C-alpha positions in Angstrom: -33.3 12.1 32.4 -30.3 14.2 31.4 -29.1 14.3 35.1 -29.4 10.5 35.2 -27.2 10.1 32.1 -24.6 12.4 33.5 -24.4 10.7 37.0 -24.4 7.1 35.9 -20.8 5.7 35.4 -20.0 4.5 31.9 -20.3 0.7 31.7 -18.6 -0.8 28.6 -20.6 -3.5 26.8 -19.2 -6.9 25.7 -18.1 -5.5 22.3 -16.7 -2.2 23.5 -13.0 -2.1 22.7 -12.2 0.6 25.3 -11.0 -1.6 28.2 -8.5 -3.4 26.0 -7.1 -0.2 24.6 -7.0 1.6 28.0 -5.0 -1.3 29.5 -2.4 -1.4 26.7 -2.2 2.1 25.3 -3.4 4.5 28.0 -6.5 6.6 28.7 -6.0 9.0 25.8 -6.1 6.3 23.2 -9.0 4.7 25.0 -11.0 7.9 24.9 -10.4 8.1 21.1 -11.5 4.5 20.6 -14.6 5.0 22.9 -15.6 8.1 20.9 -15.3 6.2 17.6 -17.3 3.3 19.1 -20.1 5.5 20.4 -20.5 7.3 17.1 -20.3 4.0 15.1 -22.9 2.4 17.4 -25.3 5.3 16.8 -25.1 4.8 13.1 -25.5 1.0 13.5 -28.7 1.5 15.5 -30.0 3.8 12.8 -29.2 1.3 10.1 -30.6 -1.8 11.9 -34.0 0.0 12.1 -34.4 -1.2 8.5 -33.1 -4.8 8.7 -34.4 -6.0 5.4 -32.7 -3.1 3.6 -29.4 -3.9 5.5 -29.6 -7.6 4.5 -30.2 -6.8 0.9 -27.4 -4.2 0.8 -25.0 -6.7 2.4 -25.9 -9.4 -0.1 -25.5 -7.0 -3.0 -22.1 -5.9 -1.6 -20.9 -9.6 -1.3 -22.0 -10.3 -4.9 -20.4 -7.1 -6.4 -17.1 -7.6 -4.6 -17.0 -11.3 -5.8 -16.8 -10.1 -9.4 -13.1 -9.1 -8.9 -12.2 -12.7 -8.0 -14.3 -14.0 -10.9 -12.0 -12.1 -13.2 -9.0 -13.9 -11.7 -10.7 -17.3 -12.1 -11.5 -16.5 -15.8 -7.8 -15.6 -16.4 -6.7 -18.9 -15.0 -9.1 -20.7 -17.4 -6.6 -19.8 -20.1 -3.3 -20.4 -18.2 -2.1 -22.6 -15.5 0.2 -20.0 -13.9 0.4 -16.2 -13.8 3.9 -14.9 -13.4 4.8 -18.4 -12.1 2.1 -18.4 -9.4 -0.8 -20.8 -9.3 -4.5 -19.9 -8.8 -4.5 -20.8 -5.0 -1.3 -18.7 -4.5 -2.9 -15.8 -6.4 -6.1 -16.3 -4.4 -4.0 -16.1 -1.3 -2.8 -12.6 -2.4 -6.3 -11.6 -3.3 -7.8 -12.7 0.0 -5.2 -11.0 2.2 -5.2 -7.7 0.3 -9.0 -7.5 0.0 -9.6 -8.3 3.6 -7.1 -5.7 4.7 -8.7 -3.0 2.5 -12.2 -4.0 3.5 -11.4 -4.0 7.3 -9.7 -0.6 7.0 -12.6 0.8 4.9 -15.1 -0.5 7.5 -13.2 1.1 10.4 -11.8 4.4 9.0 -13.0 4.6 5.4 -15.3 7.5 6.1 -12.2 9.7 6.6 -12.2 10.3 2.8 -15.2 12.6 3.3 -13.0 15.2 5.0 -12.9 17.4 2.0 -16.7 17.8 1.8 -16.8 18.7 5.5 -14.1 21.3 5.0 -15.9 22.9 2.1 -19.3 22.9 3.9 -17.7 24.1 7.2 -19.2 21.2 9.1 -15.7 20.2 10.3 -15.9 23.0 12.8 -18.8 21.2 14.4 -16.6 18.2 15.1 -13.8 20.3 16.4 -15.9 21.9 19.2 -17.3 18.7 20.4 -15.7 17.0 23.5 -14.4 14.1 21.4 -11.4 13.7 19.0 -12.3 15.0 15.6 -10.5 12.1 13.9 -12.6 9.5 15.8 -15.8 11.3 14.8 -14.7 11.6 11.2 -13.8 7.9 10.9 -17.1 6.8 12.4 -19.2 9.2 10.3 -22.0 7.3 8.6 -20.6 4.0 9.8 -22.3 1.1 8.0 -22.0 -2.6 8.4 -22.8 -3.0 4.7 -19.0 -2.6 4.2 -18.6 -6.0 5.8 -19.3 -7.5 2.4 -15.8 -7.0 1.2 -13.9 -8.6 4.1 -16.4 -11.4 4.4 -16.0 -12.3 0.7 -12.2 -12.0 1.2 -12.3 -14.5 4.1 -14.2 -17.0 1.9 -11.6 -16.7 -0.8 -8.7 -16.9 1.7 -10.1 -20.0 3.3 -10.4 -21.6 -0.2 -6.9 -20.7 -1.1 -5.4 -22.0 2.2 -7.1 -25.3 1.5 -5.5 -25.5 -1.9 -2.0 -24.4 -1.2 0.8 -26.9 -1.4 2.7 -25.5 1.6 4.5 -27.1 4.5 2.8 -25.3 7.4 5.3 -24.5 10.2 4.4 -22.4 13.2 6.0 -19.2 11.8 4.0 -19.6 8.5 0.8 -20.2 10.4 1.4 -17.1 12.6 2.3 -15.0 9.6 -1.2 -15.2 8.2 -3.1 -13.3 11.0 -0.1 -10.9 11.3 -0.5 -10.1 7.6 -4.2 -9.4 8.0 -3.8 -7.1 11.1 -0.8 -5.2 9.7 -2.4 -4.9 6.3 -5.5 -3.4 7.9 -3.4 -0.9 9.8 -1.4 0.1 6.7 -4.5 0.7 4.6 -6.1 2.5 7.5 -3.1 4.8 7.8 -3.3 5.4 4.1 -6.9 6.3 4.4 -6.2 8.9 7.1 -3.0 10.2 5.6 -4.6 10.5 2.2 -7.6 12.4 3.7 -5.3 15.0 5.3 -4.2 16.1 1.9 -7.6 17.6 1.6 -6.7 20.2 4.2 -4.6 21.8 1.5 -6.0 20.5 -1.7 -9.8 20.4 -1.3 -11.6 17.5 -3.0 -8.6 15.2 -3.7 -10.0 11.9 -2.4 -9.4 10.3 -5.8 -5.7 10.6 -5.1 -6.3 8.7 -1.9 -8.4 6.1 -3.8 -5.5 5.4 -6.2 -3.5 4.2 -3.2 -6.3 2.3 -1.4 -8.5 0.7 -4.0 -5.8 0.9 -6.7 -3.2 -0.4 -4.3 -5.4 -3.4 -3.3 -6.0 -4.2 -7.0 -2.2 -4.1 -7.5 -1.7 -6.5 -4.6 -4.2 -9.0 -6.1 -1.6 -10.1 -8.6 1.9 -11.7 -8.1 4.8 -9.2 -7.9 6.5 -11.1 -10.7 4.1 -9.8 -13.3 5.2 -6.2 -12.7 8.4 -4.3 -13.4 10.9 -4.4 -10.7 10.8 -0.6 -10.5 7.1 -0.7 -9.5 7.7 -3.4 -7.0 10.5 -1.3 -5.4 8.1 1.7 -5.3 5.6 -0.2 -3.1 8.4 -1.3 -0.9 10.4 1.9 -0.3 7.7 4.4 -1.3 4.1 3.7 -0.3 4.7 0.5 1.7 1.9 -1.6 0.2 4.2 -4.5 -0.4 4.2 -5.2 3.3 0.5 -5.8 3.2 0.9 -9.2 1.5 3.6 -9.4 -1.1 6.7 -9.7 1.1 5.2 -11.8 3.9 3.5 -14.0 1.3 7.0 -14.9 -0.1 7.8 -16.4 3.3 4.5 -18.2 3.6 4.6 -19.7 0.1 8.3 -20.3 0.1 9.0 -18.2 -3.0 12.1 -16.1 -3.9 12.0 -12.3 -3.8 12.1 -10.7 -7.3 14.1 -7.8 -5.8 16.6 -10.0 -3.9 15.9 -8.1 -0.6 17.2 -9.4 2.7 15.0 -12.0 4.4 14.2 -9.6 7.2 11.9 -7.6 4.9 9.5 -10.5 4.9 9.0 -10.1 8.6 8.9 -6.3 8.7 5.2 -5.7 8.3 4.6 -4.7 11.9 7.4 -2.1 11.7 6.0 -0.8 8.4 2.5 -0.6 9.9 3.9 1.4 12.9 5.7 3.8 10.7 2.5 4.3 8.6 0.5 5.1 11.7 3.2 7.5 12.9 3.3 9.3 9.5 -0.6 9.5 9.3 -0.8 10.9 12.8 1.8 13.6 12.1 0.1 14.5 8.9 -3.3 14.8 10.7 -1.8 17.0 13.3 -0.2 19.2 10.7 -3.5 19.4 8.8 -5.4 20.5 11.9 -2.9 23.2 12.7 -3.1 24.5 9.1 -6.9 24.4 9.0 -8.8 27.7 9.2 -12.5 27.3 10.0 -15.3 29.1 8.2 -16.5 30.8 11.4 -20.0 29.4 10.9 
């Protein structure tokens, strides 16, 4: 049986992302994606062995994540506008930020468990396997229950798009999927970059959570309700404003509270690329500084 598995060529399934990545980014990136997919599929098979439990957990996740939006709705029961923004406009911010965080958490959220693996010495096991350690770490205990957050965000986003008073041009229509993809990449890079801090600082995932979950909560609200110094910090510091604040200004036809050049509204792809580069360099530096337990 083992010889048969070795000799048979690998045949990607219909959901396997490896062929797409290999064609556009090369074999090295394709191998990393394939390793993530194989690990994630193993955990999915384990989880689907208990389908009733999976369904109940997914429903519970949908309900719990919906409470955040309920808070926004209650706030607008007492006011027509929040920082000059209507409920559909604020719901647009909520939907884009929550989807980006949820998708990133689904794909690479398990990276926050790096500190526990370093302490237990089990990271050494990943390093000696013939697969990228980062791919294994991100796919560790992969669970579809995390779909609850992005699914709930899609429902809120669809409702907000139906209620927006916006003249939809081709660039505004295209901006919405670009926001979701780039936002997911930015949050994913923050997950990985924040996890690498644990190479030097042990269990510090709460610092990472302040930028991921805390950052998403910040982006649920219009930038006009915050001080300009804070808004500038998430533009030129941790670039969370590129997830939805800046591109949303173009979609909704609103003015920039910081008075930045219009090019910043279209810079989300560049910000996402820089975040990925920074996270990759941090991961490589962390691996070089890591000293195993020897066990």
